[in-house]
C-alpha positions as CSV (number, residue, x, y, z in Angstrom):
1,M,-90.8,-30.3,179.1
2,P,-93.1,-30.8,176.1
3,R,-95.9,-29.3,178.1
4,I,-93.8,-26.2,178.8
5,K,-93.0,-25.9,175.2
6,K,-96.6,-26.1,174.2
7,T,-97.5,-23.5,176.8
8,E,-94.8,-21.1,175.5
9,T,-95.9,-21.7,171.9
10,Q,-99.5,-20.9,172.8
11,T,-98.4,-17.7,174.6
12,T,-96.4,-16.7,171.6
13,Q,-99.4,-17.2,169.3
14,A,-101.6,-15.2,171.6
15,Y,-99.2,-12.3,171.4
16,E,-99.0,-12.6,167.7
17,N,-102.8,-12.6,167.4
18,E,-103.0,-9.5,169.6
19,L,-100.3,-7.6,167.7
20,S,-101.9,-8.4,164.4
21,T,-104.7,-5.9,165.1
22,T,-102.3,-2.9,164.5
23,P,-100.2,-2.5,161.4
24,A,-97.1,-1.5,163.4
25,A,-97.3,-4.5,165.7
26,A,-98.0,-6.9,162.8
27,D,-94.8,-5.7,161.1
28,A,-92.9,-6.1,164.3
29,S,-94.3,-9.6,164.9
30,A,-93.5,-10.6,161.4
31,A,-90.0,-9.4,161.8
32,V,-89.5,-11.4,165.0
33,S,-91.2,-14.6,163.9
34,Q,-89.1,-14.8,160.7
35,P,-85.4,-15.4,161.5
36,S,-82.9,-13.9,159.1
37,A,-80.8,-16.0,156.7
38,S,-77.6,-15.5,158.7
39,E,-79.0,-17.2,161.8
40,T,-78.3,-21.0,162.2
41,P,-80.7,-23.4,163.8
42,K,-80.0,-24.4,167.4
43,P,-80.3,-28.2,167.7
44,K,-80.2,-28.3,171.5
45,R,-83.5,-28.0,173.4
46,T,-82.0,-25.6,176.0
47,R,-80.9,-23.1,173.3
48,K,-84.3,-23.4,171.5
49,K,-86.1,-22.7,174.8
50,A,-83.9,-19.6,175.3
51,S,-84.7,-18.5,171.8
52,V,-88.4,-18.8,172.5
53,E,-88.1,-16.9,175.7
54,T,-86.1,-14.2,173.9
55,S,-88.7,-14.0,171.2
56,T,-91.4,-13.8,173.8
57,E,-89.7,-10.9,175.6
58,A,-89.1,-9.1,172.3
59,I,-92.7,-9.5,171.3
60,S,-93.8,-8.2,174.7
61,Q,-91.6,-5.1,174.4
62,T,-92.8,-4.5,170.9
63,A,-96.4,-4.8,172.0
64,D,-95.9,-2.3,174.8
65,A,-94.2,0.1,172.4
66,A,-97.1,-0.3,169.9
67,Q,-99.7,0.4,172.6
68,T,-97.7,3.5,173.8
69,Q,-97.5,4.7,170.2
70,A,-101.2,4.2,169.7
71,K,-102.1,6.1,172.9
72,S,-99.7,9.0,171.9
73,T,-101.1,9.3,168.4
74,A,-104.8,9.1,169.4
75,P,-105.0,12.6,170.9
76,V,-103.1,14.0,168.0
77,E,-105.5,12.5,165.5
78,A,-108.4,13.8,167.6
79,V,-106.9,17.3,167.6
80,V,-106.4,17.2,163.9
81,K,-110.0,16.1,163.3
82,S,-111.4,18.8,165.6
83,T,-109.3,21.4,163.8
84,I,-110.7,20.3,160.5
85,I,-114.2,20.5,161.9
86,R,-113.7,24.0,163.2
87,K,-112.4,25.2,159.9
88,A,-115.2,23.7,157.9
89,P,-117.8,26.3,156.6
90,I,-121.0,26.9,158.4
91,L,-123.8,24.5,157.4
92,T,-126.6,26.8,156.3
93,I,-130.3,26.1,155.7
94,D,-130.1,27.8,152.3
95,A,-127.6,26.2,150.0
96,Y,-126.0,29.4,148.8
97,A,-126.3,31.5,151.9
98,D,-123.2,33.3,153.2
99,V,-123.3,33.3,157.0
100,E,-120.6,34.7,159.3
101,T,-119.9,34.1,163.0
102,P,-120.0,37.2,165.2
103,E,-116.2,37.1,165.4
104,E,-115.9,37.0,161.6
105,A,-118.4,39.8,161.2
106,D,-116.4,42.0,163.6
107,D,-113.2,41.2,161.7
108,T,-114.9,42.1,158.4
109,T,-116.2,45.4,159.8
110,W,-112.9,46.4,161.3
111,H,-111.2,45.7,158.0
112,E,-113.8,48.0,156.4
113,I,-113.0,50.7,158.9
114,Q,-109.3,50.4,158.2
115,N,-109.9,50.7,154.5
116,A,-112.2,53.7,155.0
117,F,-109.4,55.4,157.1
118,L,-106.9,54.9,154.3
119,T,-109.2,55.9,151.5
120,K,-111.2,58.7,153.3
121,K,-114.5,56.9,152.4
122,I,-117.7,58.2,153.9
123,L,-119.4,55.9,156.4
124,T,-122.8,56.2,158.0
125,G,-123.6,55.5,161.6
126,Y,-126.2,56.3,164.2
127,L,-125.8,59.0,166.9
128,D,-126.2,57.1,170.1
129,G,-125.2,59.6,172.9
130,L,-123.5,62.6,174.2
131,E,-120.8,62.3,176.8
132,R,-119.3,65.1,178.9
133,L,-115.6,64.7,179.9
134,E,-114.1,65.8,183.2
135,A,-112.6,68.9,181.4
136,G,-116.1,69.9,180.3
137,N,-115.8,69.0,176.7
138,V,-118.6,67.0,175.1
139,L,-118.1,64.0,172.9
140,A,-120.6,62.7,170.4
141,V,-120.8,58.9,170.4
142,L,-121.8,57.0,167.2
143,H,-122.6,53.4,166.6
144,Y,-121.2,51.8,163.4
145,K,-122.0,48.0,163.0
146,G,-121.1,47.3,166.7
147,F,-118.1,49.6,166.9
148,R,-118.0,52.8,168.9
149,V,-117.0,56.0,167.1
150,V,-116.4,59.2,169.0
151,M,-116.0,62.7,167.8
152,P,-115.8,66.2,169.4
153,V,-118.9,68.3,169.0
154,T,-116.9,70.7,166.9
155,E,-116.6,67.9,164.4
156,M,-120.4,67.4,164.3
157,Y,-120.6,70.6,162.2
158,V,-123.9,71.9,163.5
159,N,-124.9,75.2,161.8
160,L,-126.1,77.4,164.6
161,P,-128.9,80.0,163.9
162,G,-127.7,83.6,164.3
163,N,-124.3,85.1,164.2
164,N,-124.4,87.2,167.4
165,L,-124.3,84.3,170.0
166,D,-121.7,84.5,172.6
167,R,-119.6,81.4,173.5
168,T,-121.9,80.2,176.3
169,D,-125.1,80.6,174.3
170,A,-123.5,78.9,171.3
171,R,-122.6,75.9,173.4
172,N,-126.1,75.7,174.8
173,V,-127.7,75.9,171.4
174,Q,-125.3,73.4,170.0
175,H,-126.0,71.0,172.7
176,R,-129.7,71.4,172.3
177,Y,-129.5,70.7,168.6
178,L,-127.3,67.7,169.2
179,S,-129.8,66.4,171.8
180,M,-132.6,66.6,169.2
181,M,-130.4,64.6,166.7
182,L,-130.0,61.6,169.0
183,G,-130.9,58.5,167.0
184,A,-130.2,60.1,163.6
185,E,-128.1,58.7,160.8
186,I,-124.8,60.5,160.6
187,D,-122.2,60.5,157.8
188,F,-118.6,60.6,159.0
189,I,-115.0,60.1,157.8
190,V,-112.6,58.1,160.0
191,R,-109.9,60.4,161.3
192,G,-108.0,57.9,163.4
193,I,-108.0,54.3,164.6
194,D,-106.3,52.3,167.3
195,S,-105.9,48.6,166.3
196,D,-105.1,47.5,169.9
197,T,-108.2,48.9,171.5
198,K,-110.2,49.0,168.3
199,S,-111.1,52.7,169.0
200,V,-112.3,54.9,166.2
201,V,-112.4,58.7,165.9
202,G,-114.6,60.2,163.3
203,S,-115.5,63.6,161.8
204,R,-118.9,64.6,160.4
205,R,-117.4,67.9,159.3
206,D,-115.1,66.2,156.8
207,A,-117.9,64.1,155.4
208,M,-120.2,67.2,155.1
209,L,-117.6,69.3,153.3
210,K,-116.8,66.4,150.9
211,K,-120.4,65.9,150.0
212,R,-120.9,69.7,149.5
213,Q,-118.1,69.8,147.1
214,T,-119.4,66.9,145.1
215,F,-123.1,67.9,144.9
216,Y,-123.0,71.7,145.0
217,F,-119.8,72.8,143.3
218,D,-118.4,70.0,141.0
219,R,-119.8,70.4,137.5
220,D,-120.5,67.8,134.8
221,A,-119.6,68.0,131.1
222,N,-122.5,70.5,130.6
223,G,-121.3,72.8,133.4
224,Q,-124.2,71.9,135.6
225,T,-124.0,71.0,139.3
226,L,-125.9,68.0,140.7
227,I,-128.0,70.2,143.0
228,Y,-129.5,73.5,141.8
229,P,-132.7,75.5,142.5
230,G,-135.8,73.6,141.3
231,R,-134.1,70.2,141.7
232,I,-136.1,67.5,143.6
233,V,-133.8,65.8,146.1
234,Q,-134.2,63.4,148.9
235,G,-133.5,64.6,152.4
236,R,-132.7,62.7,155.6
237,V,-134.7,63.8,158.7
238,I,-132.2,64.2,161.6
239,A,-134.3,66.1,164.1
240,V,-138.0,66.8,164.7
241,T,-139.7,69.5,166.8
242,E,-143.3,70.6,167.2
243,Q,-143.0,73.3,164.5
244,F,-140.3,72.1,162.1
245,I,-138.1,69.2,161.0
246,R,-134.4,69.4,160.4
247,V,-133.1,67.7,157.4
248,E,-129.7,66.9,155.9
249,V,-129.6,67.4,152.2
250,F,-126.3,66.0,150.8
251,G,-124.1,67.7,153.3
252,V,-126.2,70.7,154.2
253,D,-128.5,71.0,157.2
254,T,-131.6,73.1,157.0
255,N,-135.0,73.5,158.8
256,V,-138.3,72.9,157.1
257,F,-141.2,74.6,158.9
258,S,-144.7,73.2,159.0
259,R,-146.0,75.8,156.6
260,N,-143.6,74.4,154.0
261,L,-144.4,70.8,154.6
262,T,-148.1,70.5,153.8
263,W,-150.9,72.6,152.4
264,Y,-153.1,71.9,155.4
265,W,-152.3,73.2,158.9
266,V,-150.8,70.8,161.4
267,S,-150.6,71.3,165.2
268,D,-147.6,69.1,165.8
269,V,-145.1,68.0,163.1
270,R,-144.0,65.1,165.4
271,E,-147.2,63.4,164.6
272,Y,-146.2,63.0,160.9
273,Y,-142.4,62.8,160.9
274,S,-139.7,60.9,162.9
275,I,-136.0,60.9,163.1
276,G,-134.6,58.5,160.4
277,D,-137.3,59.3,157.8
278,T,-136.5,60.3,154.3
279,I,-138.5,63.0,152.5
280,L,-138.7,64.4,149.0
281,L,-138.0,68.1,148.8
282,R,-137.7,70.8,146.2
283,V,-134.7,73.1,146.4
284,T,-136.0,76.6,146.2
285,S,-132.7,78.6,146.7
286,I,-129.0,78.1,147.2
287,S,-126.6,80.7,148.7
288,G,-122.9,80.7,149.4
289,T,-119.8,80.6,147.4
290,K,-117.7,78.2,149.5
291,T,-118.3,74.8,151.0
292,S,-118.0,76.3,154.5
293,N,-120.9,78.8,154.1
294,I,-123.4,77.3,151.7
295,Q,-127.0,77.4,152.7
296,I,-130.2,76.1,151.0
297,E,-134.0,76.5,151.4
298,V,-136.3,73.6,150.5
299,D,-140.0,72.8,150.7
300,A,-142.1,69.7,150.5
301,K,-145.7,71.0,149.8
302,S,-144.9,72.1,146.3
303,L,-144.5,68.4,145.4
304,A,-148.1,67.6,146.5
305,A,-151.3,68.8,144.9
306,N,-153.1,71.7,146.6
307,T,-156.4,70.3,147.8
308,N,-157.5,73.3,149.9
309,R,-159.8,74.6,147.2
310,D,-161.5,71.2,146.9
311,N,-161.8,70.9,150.6
312,L,-163.3,74.4,150.9
313,R,-166.1,73.3,148.6
314,K,-167.1,70.7,151.2
315,C,-168.1,73.4,153.6
316,R,-171.5,75.3,153.7
317,I,-172.3,78.6,155.3
318,Q,-173.9,78.0,158.7
319,G,-172.7,74.5,158.6
320,K,-171.3,73.0,161.8
321,Y,-168.1,70.8,161.7
322,T,-165.7,69.3,164.1
323,G,-162.0,70.2,164.0
324,K,-158.7,70.4,165.9
325,V,-157.1,73.5,167.1
326,V,-153.7,74.0,165.3
327,D,-152.6,77.1,167.0
328,V,-153.7,80.1,169.0
329,R,-152.0,83.5,168.4
330,R,-153.1,86.9,169.5
331,G,-156.6,85.8,170.1
332,V,-156.9,84.1,166.7
333,I,-157.8,80.4,166.7
334,Y,-156.5,78.4,163.8
335,V,-158.4,75.2,163.2
336,R,-158.2,72.3,160.8
337,L,-161.7,70.9,160.2
338,S,-162.3,67.2,159.9
339,N,-163.0,67.5,156.2
340,G,-159.4,68.9,155.7
341,T,-160.4,72.6,155.4
342,N,-158.3,75.3,157.1
343,A,-160.4,77.5,159.2
344,I,-160.0,80.7,161.4
345,A,-162.1,81.8,164.3
346,H,-161.9,85.1,166.1
347,F,-164.4,84.2,168.9
348,C,-165.2,81.2,171.1
349,Q,-168.6,80.8,172.8
350,D,-167.3,78.2,175.3
351,F,-166.3,79.7,178.7
352,R,-163.0,77.8,178.5
353,I,-160.1,79.1,176.4
354,P,-159.2,76.7,173.6
355,G,-155.7,75.5,173.3
356,K,-153.6,73.6,170.8
357,K,-154.8,70.1,169.9
358,D,-158.2,70.7,171.5
359,D,-161.2,69.1,169.6
360,V,-163.8,71.8,169.0
361,S,-167.1,72.4,167.2
362,F,-166.9,75.1,164.5
363,V,-169.6,77.0,162.6
364,V,-168.8,78.4,159.2
365,T,-170.0,82.0,158.7
366,R,-168.0,82.9,155.6
367,L,-165.9,81.2,152.9
368,E,-162.8,83.1,151.8
369,E,-162.0,81.5,148.4
370,E,-159.0,83.8,147.7
371,H,-157.0,82.1,150.5
372,N,-159.0,78.9,150.6
373,V,-159.9,79.4,154.3
374,A,-163.2,79.1,156.1
375,I,-164.1,81.9,158.6
376,G,-166.4,81.1,161.6
377,I,-166.8,80.7,165.3
378,V,-165.8,78.0,167.8
379,T,-169.0,77.1,169.5
380,R,-167.8,74.5,172.0
381,I,-164.7,72.7,173.1
382,I,-165.5,69.0,172.7
383,R,-162.3,67.7,174.4
384,Q,-159.4,69.5,175.8
385,N,-155.8,68.3,175.3
386,L,-154.7,68.5,178.9
C-alpha cells in the first residue's frame, strides 16, 4: 500500500506540473490542492485514498477543460491578430508617402464621382470609343480613372459646319468629327449614377455651357469678361487633320487651319500636333449673344516672330536649293525650302508630276520681298512620297 500511495502522489505532482504551464490550469490546480477550511481531515487510509483518487479525477477533468479552452481560443487569437495586420497601414519605402490599394483607390474615385454628381462639378476624362446600339443610336464612351462613363452623341455637343445639312448628313459629319476626337480629353458633368453597377452617365454639353457662361459672359468688378478679343489663351487639341487642328477653348470648339498656325508653309499639320497637346492661341474675334451660339476665331502664328523676311535673305537669284512640296493647286507648286523660305514654282522640268511631301530641287529666279516669297522652277524630283 505505501507503494501505491507513492505512485498516486507522483501522478498527482505530474498533473500539477503540467497544469502549471497555463494560468487557468494553475488556478484550478491550486484550488484543488488546497482544501477549504470547512473540510475535516480523514484519519482512515481508505478515505484518504478515495480523496486522492477524487483529486486525481478532478485534476484530470480540469486539465482536459483547460486544453479544450486553449484550443478554442487559439484560432480566435489568430483571427484577431490577422485582422489587426490587415488593418495596419501600408509599409511604404518613403516615410511620408500616401499609398492606396486598388480597392481603396476605386472607392475614393467613386466617392469623388458621387460628390461631382451632387455638386455638378466638371470632371475630365478621355474619349475611348464609340458604340452603336441595336436601335442605331451611338454612345460615346469615356474613361475616368478606371470608371466607364457613357453619353449619347447629342450630349457630346459637336458644332457641325454649315446649317443646311439634312439629318443623315448631319449624323455622318457628327460621327466623323467624333472619330477624329478619339483619345482626346473631354470635360463632362455627371448626369446620373448607379451605385449597384457603378455605372455613370455624363454630359459634355452641360460642361461646355457652364464653362462658356463662366469665361465668356460672367464679368468681374470692372465689367470685363475673362476671354475677349486679343486675349492670349490656352487651347486643348481634340482633333488633328492634314490641314487643320480642332481645339477646345474653354467650352468652345473651333478649327485652326495651317495658315494660322505658323508663318511658314507646312504640308501636313499632323507632323507637328497631336491629340492631347495644349497650344497658346490669340483670340481674334468672338460672336454670339448666348451660350448656345457663341463662336470664336483664334490664331497661333501671331504669337511667334515672323522670320520669313530673314529666311528670304538667305536665298540668292539663280541659287539652287532643296525643299519639300507643301501643296499643288491649279498647276502651282508650293514649296518650303530647306532654309525655311516659302517658295512658289509654276513649272517643273522633271517628267514626273510633283506631289505633296515630295523632296525637290528648286532654282530661285526672283525674290518677291513684298510677300516674302521666292519665285522659281522645280528642276528635279529628288524623292517622291509614294
